[in-house]
Residue, then its C-alpha position, 0 to 999 in steps of 0.5 A: m400304422e394308420l395313414h395319418d401317421v404315414w402322412f406325418v412321416l412323409i411331411a417330416v421327410l419333405w421338411t427334411g428335404y427342404f432344409f437339407l437343400e434350401g439350407f445350403d442355399f440360404g447359407v450361400g446367400v448369407l455368404t455373398r456378403v460375408l465371404a465374397r470380397d468383390r462382385r466377381e466372387r459374389r457372382v461365383l457364389i450365386n452361380t453355385i446355386g443358380p441352377v438349383w435354388d428354385g428347384n429346392e423351393v419345390w420341397l417347401l411347396s410340397a410340404g405346405g401343400a401336403t400339410f394343407a391336404a393331410f392335416p387341414d386343422w394343423y395348416a389353419t392353426l399354424f398359418s393363422g397363428f404364425y401369420l406375420p412371421l410366415l408372411l415375412v418368410l414368403v416375402c423374403l423368398i419372393v424378393r430373393g428369387v427376383a434378386f437372383e434374376y434381376r441383379a445383373k439386368r442393369p450395369e449400375e453399381r447401385w442397382q446391383r448392390n441393392w439386389e445383393h443386399a436383398i439376396f443377403w437379407c432374404s437368405l438370412l431372415p428365413a434361415f432364422l425364422w424357420g428355426v423360430a417357427f419350428a421351435n414354437i411348434v415343438h414346444g407348443v403355443d397357446i391354442g384354445p378349445d376352438k383350435e385357434y392360436a390365442g397368443g400374440l406375436l411377441d409370445l412366439l419370441t422366447p429364449y428357447t425359440l430364439l435359440g432355435g432360430l440362431t441354431t438354424l441360421v448358423l447351421f445353414t450358413f455352415h452347410g452353405a460354406v461347406f457347399t461353397a468349398l465343394k463347388t468352387v476352386g481357387d482362393i474362395r475355396g480355401r477361405a470357404r473352408a476356413l470360415a466353415t471351420a469357425l461356423g461349424c464350431a459355433a453350430l456345434a455349440l448351438a445345436a447341442a444346447f438347443l437339442a438338449w433343451t428340446q430333449a428336456d422339454r418334450g424328448d423321448g428315446g427316438s428324439l434322443a437318438a436323432a439328437a445324438v446322431a446330429v451332434v456326432a455328424l456335425a462334429g464329423a463334418v467339422g473334422a472332415n472340413v479341416r482335413g479337406r474332405e469336402g464331399w464327406s463334410f457336406g454329406l455329414s452336414g446334410v446328415t446333421v440337418a436331417a437328424v435335427t429335423a428328425a429330432l424335432f418331429l420325433a419329439l413332436f409326435p403324436d402332436v402336430m401343435p401342442s397346446t400350452r393352455d391345456p393338453r386336451w386342446s392340442l392338435t394331434v395326428s388323429n384329430a387334425a387329419s383329413s378323412p381316410y379316403t382323402l389320405e388314401i388318394m393323396t398316397w397314390c398321387a404321391a407314390i406316382a409323382a414323388p419319384v419323378v420329381v426326385l429323379y429330375q432334381g437329381w439329374t439337375y444336380w448331376v448336370f451342374r456338378k462341376r466346380i467354378g471359380t472367378q476365372h469362369i466369370a467373364d468380365s462383362h458378367a462381373v460388371g452386370h451384362t448378362p445373356a438372355g437367360g438372366d443372371t443365373a444362366a451365366k456361362r460356367 
């Protein structure tokens, strides 16, 4: 296996980690307006991801940086062609992070309500847009002989790509509902489980349709196997949730997210961005890659740094593993007064 193939796999792993972790993160953000009934319950939901949401985004930075260094032509074509959607994702991630920290800096109801709306919309839009973006990458876009995207913004919005966006949105929200049931106690835990069942059934139908379309369009034996794992794991996650096995349900929903991502990358390989104008102009792992020396240096750096990051993030999840509920939210915190550490540092 050539180093450019290895780095294609590593980038797929980074995106898998990002969607697994940020997926439930986005889902919880959506649930702040869907599941939570009042400000105290919204605070409970925010506290479930408060210690980890920023660490989850490290996987996105790593995936983007690895793509830039290992496949510069892929990075340039992707970020120039998808400039407006990716800019919207970036703005949402910035506003979302600010909202987590600034929501409770002032006690006024209007101030907090506006930041809560920001958390909701800036979780919902990226969850949808990532599905649209990856559906376009796998299906192919209008790339010319100069390796530049020649289409327009509306060309990125097709029935297939919109289905991809809807699939990731509902799947991530289901992932977040299962995580909420796993991390909370009391009434909100029961309602999260009930909502997860409905979301899981919807996600199962959408994912099956999207993966079947992907398989018919570009699939092979590997992507078919990954798609089958995704569908079976999602059905198992819904079943485990119904039986109250929250740990199993969350684990299986995570397997679903990973399998869907794997199916997309397996269907894409050896291309990294297919051209719908002429297959000869497609970007591939070989013609879009950096030099072998660059890839070799990157491999050594990744082998040293990646285990440290994974161990540290795993330790963070272990420290903040306990369940929380409305009884853990002090009255002053519920109305907006916070300690020096900001909204996400509230006492558990």
